[in-house]
C-alpha positions in Angstrom: -6.6 -25.7 -16.3 -5.6 -23.4 -19.2 -3.6 -20.2 -18.3 -2.9 -17.6 -21.0 -0.1 -15.2 -20.2 0.8 -12.3 -22.5 4.5 -12.7 -21.9 5.1 -16.5 -21.5 2.4 -17.9 -23.7 -0.4 -20.4 -23.1 0.0 -23.3 -20.6 -2.1 -26.3 -19.8 -1.8 -27.1 -16.0 -2.6 -30.7 -15.4 -0.9 -31.2 -12.1 -3.6 -31.4 -9.5 -1.5 -30.0 -6.7 -0.9 -26.8 -8.6 -4.6 -26.5 -9.6 -5.7 -27.0 -6.0 -3.2 -24.5 -4.7 -4.2 -21.9 -7.3 -7.8 -22.3 -6.3 -7.1 -22.2 -2.6 -8.4 -19.3 -0.5 -4.8 -18.3 0.4 -3.9 -17.8 -3.2 -7.2 -16.3 -4.3 -6.7 -13.6 -1.6 -3.7 -12.4 -3.5 -6.0 -11.2 -6.3 -6.9 -8.3 -4.0 -3.4 -7.5 -2.8 -1.6 -4.8 -4.9 1.8 -5.9 -6.2 2.8 -2.2 -6.1 1.8 -1.8 -2.4 -0.2 1.3 -3.1 -3.8 1.2 -4.2 -4.8 2.2 -7.7 -6.1 5.6 -6.5 -2.8 6.3 -4.8 -0.6 5.5 -7.9 0.1 8.0 -10.7 -2.1 7.1 -13.7 1.1 6.2 -15.7 2.0 3.4 -13.3 1.1 -0.2 -14.1 -1.2 -2.0 -11.6 -1.4 -5.7 -11.1 -1.9 -8.1 -8.2 0.3 -10.4 -6.1 -1.8 -13.2 -7.6 -0.9 -12.1 -11.2 2.8 -12.0 -10.2 2.7 -15.4 -8.3 1.1 -17.2 -11.2 3.6 -15.5 -13.6 6.5 -16.7 -11.5 5.2 -20.3 -11.7 4.7 -20.0 -15.5 8.2 -18.6 -16.0 9.7 -21.4 -14.0 7.6 -23.9 -16.0 8.9 -22.3 -19.2 12.5 -22.7 -18.0 12.0 -26.4 -17.2 11.9 -26.1 -13.4 10.7 -29.1 -11.3 7.1 -29.4 -10.0 8.4 -28.7 -6.5 10.1 -25.4 -7.6 7.0 -24.4 -9.6 5.0 -25.0 -6.4 7.4 -22.9 -4.3 7.2 -20.2 -7.0 3.4 -20.2 -6.9 3.4 -19.8 -3.1 6.4 -17.5 -2.7 4.3 -14.4 -2.0 1.3 -16.0 -0.4 2.3 -14.7 3.0 2.1 -11.0 2.0 0.0 -8.7 4.1 -2.3 -6.1 2.6 -0.4 -3.4 0.7 2.6 -5.6 0.3 5.9 -3.9 1.3 4.2 -0.7 2.7 3.9 -2.5 6.1 7.7 -2.6 6.2 7.5 1.1 7.1 6.2 0.2 10.6 6.5 -3.5 11.1 9.9 -4.1 9.4 12.7 -2.2 7.7 11.8 -0.1 4.6 15.4 -0.2 3.4 15.2 -4.0 3.3 11.5 -4.7 2.7 11.9 -8.1 4.4 8.9 -8.4 6.7 7.1 -10.8 4.4 10.2 -13.0 3.9 10.6 -13.3 7.7 6.9 -14.3 8.1 6.8 -16.7 5.1 7.8 -20.0 6.8 5.3 -19.6 9.6 2.5 -18.6 7.2 3.1 -21.6 4.9 3.1 -23.9 8.0 -0.2 -22.4 9.3 -3.8 -23.4 8.8 -4.4 -21.7 5.5 -2.5 -24.2 3.3 -1.9 -27.2 5.7 -4.6 -29.4 4.3 -3.5 -29.1 0.7 0.2 -29.4 1.5 -0.5 -32.5 3.6 -2.6 -34.1 0.9 0.3 -33.9 -1.6 3.1 -34.7 1.0 4.6 -31.2 0.5 7.0 -30.3 3.4 6.1 -26.7 4.5 9.6 -26.1 5.8 11.3 -27.2 2.6 8.8 -25.4 0.2 9.2 -22.1 2.2 13.0 -22.1 2.2 14.0 -20.3 -1.0 17.6 -21.5 -0.6 16.3 -24.8 -2.0 15.2 -23.2 -5.3 18.0 -21.6 -7.3 15.8 -20.5 -10.3 13.1 -19.0 -8.1 15.2 -16.8 -5.8 18.7 -15.3 -5.7 20.3 -12.6 -3.7 20.5 -9.3 -5.5 21.8 -8.5 -8.1 21.4 -11.9 -9.8 18.5 -12.9 -12.0 15.8 -15.1 -10.6 12.2 -15.9 -11.6 10.7 -13.6 -9.0 12.8 -10.6 -10.0 12.3 -11.3 -13.7 8.5 -11.7 -13.6 7.6 -8.5 -11.7 9.8 -6.6 -14.2 8.4 -8.2 -17.3 4.8 -7.9 -15.9 5.4 -4.2 -15.5 6.9 -3.9 -19.0 4.0 -5.8 -20.5 1.4 -3.5 -18.9 3.4 -0.5 -20.1 3.3 -2.0 -23.6 7.1 -2.3 -23.8 7.5 -4.4 -27.1 10.6 -6.2 -25.8 8.9 -7.9 -22.8 8.1 -11.2 -24.6 11.4 -11.1 -26.5 13.3 -10.8 -23.3 11.5 -13.7 -21.8 12.3 -15.8 -24.8 16.0 -14.8 -24.4 16.4 -16.5 -21.0 18.3 -19.7 -20.7 19.3 -21.9 -17.7 23.0 -22.6 -17.3 24.5 -24.4 -14.3 21.2 -23.9 -12.3 21.2 -20.2 -13.0 19.0 -18.0 -15.2 21.0 -15.9 -17.7 20.4 -14.2 -21.0 21.5 -15.7 -24.3 23.2 -12.4 -25.4 24.7 -9.2 -24.1 22.1 -7.2 -26.1 19.2 -8.9 -24.1 21.1 -8.5 -20.8 21.7 -4.8 -21.5 18.1 -4.2 -22.5 16.7 -5.9 -19.4 19.2 -4.3 -17.0 18.5 -0.8 -18.3 14.7 -1.4 -18.2 15.0 -2.7 -14.6 16.9 0.3 -13.5 14.5 2.7 -15.3 11.6 1.0 -13.4 13.6 1.2 -10.1 14.1 5.0 -10.5 10.7 5.9 -12.0 8.2 3.3 -10.6 9.4 1.4 -7.5 11.6 4.0 -5.7 10.8 7.4 -7.3 10.5 10.3 -5.0 6.7 10.3 -5.2 6.4 6.6 -4.5 8.8 6.7 -1.6 6.9 9.6 -0.1 3.6 7.8 -0.5 5.0 4.6 1.0 6.3 6.5 3.9 3.0 8.3 4.7 0.8 5.2 4.0 2.9 3.2 6.5 2.3 6.1 9.0 -1.4 6.0 8.3 -1.7 2.2 8.9 0.3 2.4 12.1 -1.9 5.3 13.3 -5.1 3.5 12.4 -4.0 0.4 14.4 -3.1 2.7 17.4 -6.5 4.4 17.2 -8.2 0.9 16.9 -9.7 1.8 13.5 -7.8 -1.3 12.3 -6.7 -4.5 14.0 -3.3 -5.9 13.2 -5.0 -9.1 12.0 -6.8 -7.0 9.3 -3.4 -6.8 7.6 -4.0 -10.4 6.5 -7.3 -9.7 4.8 -7.2 -7.8 1.6 -6.5 -4.2 0.4 -10.1 -3.3 -0.3 -11.4 -4.5 3.1 -8.8 -2.3 4.9 -9.4 0.7 2.7 -13.2 0.5 3.4 -12.4 0.6 7.1 -10.0 3.6 6.7 -12.4 5.5 4.4 -15.3 4.8 6.7 -13.6 6.2 9.7 -14.7 9.6 11.0 -11.2 10.3 12.4 -10.0 13.6 11.0 -6.3 12.7 11.1 -6.9 9.5 9.1 -9.0 11.5 6.6 -6.1 14.0 6.3 -3.6 11.2 5.5 -6.0 9.7 2.9 -6.4 13.1 1.2 -2.7 13.4 1.0 -2.2 9.9 -0.4 -4.9 10.4 -3.1 -3.3 13.6 -4.3 0.0 14.6 -5.9 2.4 15.2 -3.0 3.9 18.7 -2.8 7.5 18.5 -1.8 11.0 20.0 -2.4 14.4 18.5 -1.9 16.4 19.8 1.0 19.9 18.3 1.3 20.9 20.4 4.3 18.1 20.3 6.9 15.3 18.2 5.5 12.0 17.7 7.3 12.1 14.0 6.3 14.8 11.6 5.2 12.9 8.7 3.5 14.4 5.3 2.9 13.4 2.9 0.1 15.0 -0.4 -0.8 17.8 -0.2 -3.4 16.9 -2.8 -6.1 19.2 -3.5 -8.9 20.2 -6.3 -11.2 23.5 -7.2 -12.8 22.4 -9.7 -15.5 24.7 -12.4 -16.7 24.8 -13.5 -20.3 26.4 -16.1 -22.5 29.0 -15.0 -25.1 31.3 -17.3 -27.0 30.6 -20.0 -24.5 31.4 -17.9 -21.5 29.1 -16.5 -18.8 29.8 -12.8 -18.4 28.4 -10.1 -16.1 26.9 -7.0 -17.6 28.5 -4.4 -15.2 32.0 -5.8 -15.9 31.6 -5.3 -19.6 29.5 -2.1 -19.7 30.9 0.8 -17.8 27.9 3.0 -18.5 25.6 0.4 -16.9 27.8 0.2 -13.8 27.6 4.0 -13.5 23.8 3.8 -13.6 23.9 1.2 -10.7 26.3 3.3 -8.7 24.3 6.5 -9.0 21.1 4.8 -7.9 22.8 3.1 -5.0 24.1 6.5 -3.7 20.7 8.1 -4.1 19.0 5.6 -1.9 21.8 5.1 0.6 21.8 8.8 1.2 18.0 8.8 1.6 15.5 11.0 -0.1 15.7 14.3 1.8 12.6 16.4 1.4 10.3 19.0 2.9 6.7 18.1 2.4 3.6 20.2 2.5 0.7 18.3 4.1 -2.5 20.2 4.8 
């Protein structure tokens, strides 16, 4: 199997367990799950759009590029396979939108379930081990450290937005003491600032936070009205959208009209109609300089200020009045 990636290059995948997992129904379903949570019609035209499948394969390729073991590449490939439709939108009614951890909590039971059990058994892959990210230090790290997951969705976004530095930044990554770092302060600074720009303008902007909030309300309402079943959340985005758009329920139609339009809102710090929470994402990249591993925020006060300001914005909540017809 040949996979061409605009960021990491061209790879020949010869390991049969990776090929079988890539071709599995569980992984192929992710082609129809939005990485961004919102559907293409709900996103502003300027926002990149790609799937959980694109991201999952990207994580596997980045791990491969960095010399990770076959086991860690497998864990990387499968790390998002347990996502529901619309990704983290469901945290708005099934989990905690400030943590976006519903998928993480469901991951081990999904991996051990019937969707992948045959393939995992064939290759003697332990579901409990492969689903425990603590076993894989390149794949996953607690915020704000770099990891393949965090790096890939950022670089994928940058590539789709035609940022020229995406490939250069990928080539600037090195592994030191089982940790992904950059080979220079310049690369760490470029990535850190790009990540925080995306956090503020793509992933947790006012518009995106508002749409996440109301989309979660819509999905919860549709389940309560029996337009959707909870198990529909493990199908794909288009299947669920067809059900929603085919409903004759006026309240559901009103929500859809709102989500397909530019929301009208104004900030109200005193007595807001809504206080909306969105996960605070940030990175504090480490880099190598004169043989020492350094942390960007400790050597760049301006960057630390960017992090602190974004943390305060989201910890306070997005306080708005919203006009919804």
